[in-house]
N, C-alpha and C positions, 0 to 999 in steps of 0.2 A: 710676399705672402703667398700662401697656397690658395688657388682659385680654380674655377672651371672656366676655360676659354673656348669660344667658338671661333674657328678660323675659316669655316665655310658652312654654307647651309646644307642641311641633310638630315640623316637618321640620327638616333641618339648617340651613335658612335662618334659623331663630330664633337661631342662634349669631352674636352681634354682636361685632365687634372694636371696642373702645371704651376710654375712659379710666375707671379706677375708683380708689378710695382704696386706698393700701397698707394691708394689714391691721394693726390694732393688736394686739400680742400680749398674752396674759395672763401671769401669774406663772410658769405651768408650760409655757410655749410658747417656741419659737424662731421667728425670722423668717428665711426662706430666700430668697436671690436665686436664682430658678429658672433652670436652664439648659435642662432638658428635662422634658417631661411625656409620659406615654404615653397612648394612646387605647385604652380598653377598651369591650367591649360594654355593660358596666354604665353607661357614660356615655350611651350611646344610650337606655337604658331610663329614666334620670333625665330626659333631655331631652324625652322624649315623655310624661313624667308618671307613670312607674312607679317609685315609691320616692322621689320628690322630696318636699320639705317644703311646697311650695305657696307659699313666700315668694320673691318676685321683687324685684329681679334677683338671680341667683345665678351663681357661677362653677362650671362643671362640672369634673370630673376627679378621679381617685382618688389618683394617685401622681405624684411628682416627684423630681428630684435637683438639687442645687445647692450653694450655699455659705451657711453661717450668717452673717448680718450683724447680728443682734441676739438677745439672750437675756433671758428673764424672770428675776425675782429668785430663783426656786426651782430654776432649772436647775443640775444638778450634773454631767451627763454630757457636755456640749458647751460649746464656747467659740467666739467669733467667729473665722471663718476655716476652721472645720471643713467638710470635704466630707461631705455627708449625702444620704441618700434618705429620703423620708417619705411618710406618708399625711396630707396637709394636712386641717385641720379644716373649711375652707370652699373647697374646690376647688383645682385645680392649673393650670388654663389661664390663668396670669397671670405677670407678671414677678417677683412676690413671693408667698410663701405662708406662712401661719402653721401650725405643727404642734405638737401636744403632745409632750413629751419622750419618753413611752413609745411613741409612734408614729413616732419619728425614729431613724434607724440610721446608724452610721458607715460610710462607704465607704472601703475601703482605697485607698492611693495607686495601687496596681497596676490598679485597676478604673476604667475611663473612666466619667464621669458619665452619658453617654448610655446606656451599657450598664446602669448601675445603675437609671436611670429606666425603661428598657424591661423590666428583670427583676423589679421589685419585686412587682407583683401576681401575675404568672404564676409566678414561681419560689417565692414564699412559698406560694401556693396549691398548686402541684404538690408541694412538700415536705410540707405538712400532709396533703394527700389520701393520699399514698403512705406516709409514715413514721408519722404519728400516727393517721389514721383507718383506713386499710387494714392498717396494721402489716405492711408487705411483708416477706417472708422471702426469703433467698437462693435463687435458682433458680426463682422463680415466673414465671408468664406473665402479662403485663399487656396488656389491650386498651384502647387510647385512641381514643375517638370524637373527631371533628373534629381529626384529627391534624396538619393543616397550619397551624392557627391559632397564636396566641401561646401559649395554654395548652398546646395539643396538642404543639407542637414542644419546649416546655420539659418537659412531663411525660414525653415519650419519653426525653429525656436523663436526667431525674431518676430514672426507673425503672431505667435501666442503672446509674447511679451508686449507687443503693441496693440493687443486687444482683439485679435481674431477669435471668433467663436468656433470655427471649424477649419481645419487644415487638411487638404487632400494632397498626397504625393503620388507621382508616377515614377516608375522605375523600369529598366529594360528587361530584367529577368528576376526570377524568384529569389535568387541568392542575395539580392540587394534590399529585399523587403525589411529585414531586421534593422538595418541602419536607419531607414526612414521612420520605422516604428519607435526605435530608441530615441530619435530626435524629437518625437512628440506628434508625428502625423496621426490623425484620427482614422484615416483610411489610406491604404496604399494600393494603387492600381498597377498591375503588371502589363506592359504593352503587349507582350507575347501572347497573353491569355485573354485580354479584354479590349474592347473599343473604349478608350478612356473617356471620350466625350459622352457616350451613352451612360457610362457608369457615374460620371459626375452629375448628369441630369437626374439619374436615379437616386443618388445619395442626397442631393439637395431638394428632392421633392419637386423637380421640374424647373426650379429657378435658375440653376447654374451657379458658377463661381463669380464672386464680385471682383476678385483680382486673380490674374493668371500671370505667373512669372515664367518666361520662356527664353531659354538660352540655346535652344536647339534650332529654331527656324525651320525652313523647309515645310513639309506637309503638316508638321505639328502646329505651326503657327496658324495655318489655314483651318485645321480641324478645331483648334482651340476656340474659334469664334462660335462654333455650334454648341458650346457649353459655357459661354460667357454670359452672365446675367445682364439684364437691362441696367444701364448706367454703370456697367462693369468696365474695368480697365485691364487691358492686356499690355504687359510691360515686356518689351523685346530687348534683350541685353546680350545676345550672342548668337553665333551660328555654328555650333559645334557639329551640326549635321553636314556642314559644307554646302548646303543648298539654300537659296533664298526662299523666303516665305512670301506669299502673295496675299495682300490685304485688299479686299474689295470695299469701295466706299459704301456700297449697299449694306455692309455689315456694321456701319457706324451710325449714320444720322438718325434713322427712324427709331432705333433702339437706344439712342443716347449713349452708345458704347464708345470707348476710346482706345486707340492704339498709340502707345508711348514708347520712346526709345531712351536708353541710358547707357553711358559708357563711363566706368570708373577711370579708365585710362585717359579719356578726353578731359574728364573733370580734374584729374591730377595736373594736367598740363595747362588747362584754361581757367579753372576756378578752384585752385587748391585751398583757398580760404574757406570754401564751403565745407571742407572736411574737418575743420576744427571742432565745431559743435558735434559732428558725428563721432569724432574720437572721444569726446567727453562722455557721450551717451554710452558708447560701446565699452569703454574701460570701466564705467560704473556698473554695467550689466555683468561684466566679467568679475569685477571685484565682489559684487553681491552674489555671485554664483547663480545668477538667473540665466546666464548664457554659458553653455558648455561646448567647447570646441572639441570635436572628436578627431583625434589623430589616428588615422587608420594604419599608416606605415611610416617608418623612419629609416633613413639611410645616412651613412657617413658621407661627407662632401665628395670624396673620391668616387662614390657610387652613384653620382647624379644621373648617369646614363641609365642605370637600372630604374631609378625613380621615374624617368621620362618614359621608359618602356611600360611601366606599370600604369601610368596615367593614360597612355595611349591605348592600352588594352581594354579600357572601359571596365575593368574588373575591380578597380579600387573603390573603397568607400571611405568617407571622411576625408581629412586632409593628409597630404603627403609632406613630410618634413625632412629637411636636411640638418643633421647635427654637425656643427662646424667646429666648436671649441670643445 
């Protein structure tokens, strides 16, 4: 099969379009003929050696959608011909991918496979962050950092679906404002032009945000506490700034605020069963067209390096998708 292989850690140029063996499935796996795979910032981190196994060559990629073409002897939930989205066991940047049954999810006929591929990581993550970790309540205010990206534009919509009354987004520059507005953000704050914490306090009449979704870390984490409401929850789920954020205990106990962490990657490995209900919710939202996944850019598989350059440029909005079939 055609696939993208990484033979050494490094720049996007280490992504090589080549021939590789079609994965041989285990008893509890399905083989998927991949139609689309999404590009996530986590793929960049693995490519440069943060979180990789150190075994070369490997196929990058977290998620994919396509059609089941082979099933293992222990498979009970799927049959050949089923449309599915999955978190493959050994990468998604290839014409075929193997995935465990408990990390494979049925895609309704009403949902296009490219939308399913684009939605899997960002929508599962957004749902878990808001519904399960933050335990969002009707009428709350949610602040979404990096609001124009794949997770950001999805989290804005998910917050509204789950009952948020007010959603505020932050973006790095003016060019990213339309993507956050299109996703449904009620206010968008540009870092370059405003102190986001001051603006959040102003917008909320002095109360602050009940929930803050933070994938940046660094100074953003620290500053977020100055606009987090009493009994508010800051959910930390990434460090794209490359710097650690410092949380002071004085910011927590007296104000009854919480700092919580979540990793979809850890959950896939340690508690995959917890994603089954999430999948049912997300697929229903997609089917009912309550959730819209914005595909900002598409590339053929052989141009995966260009896709990585775009996501690293911080100039992308929405999801970046690889078209494989």
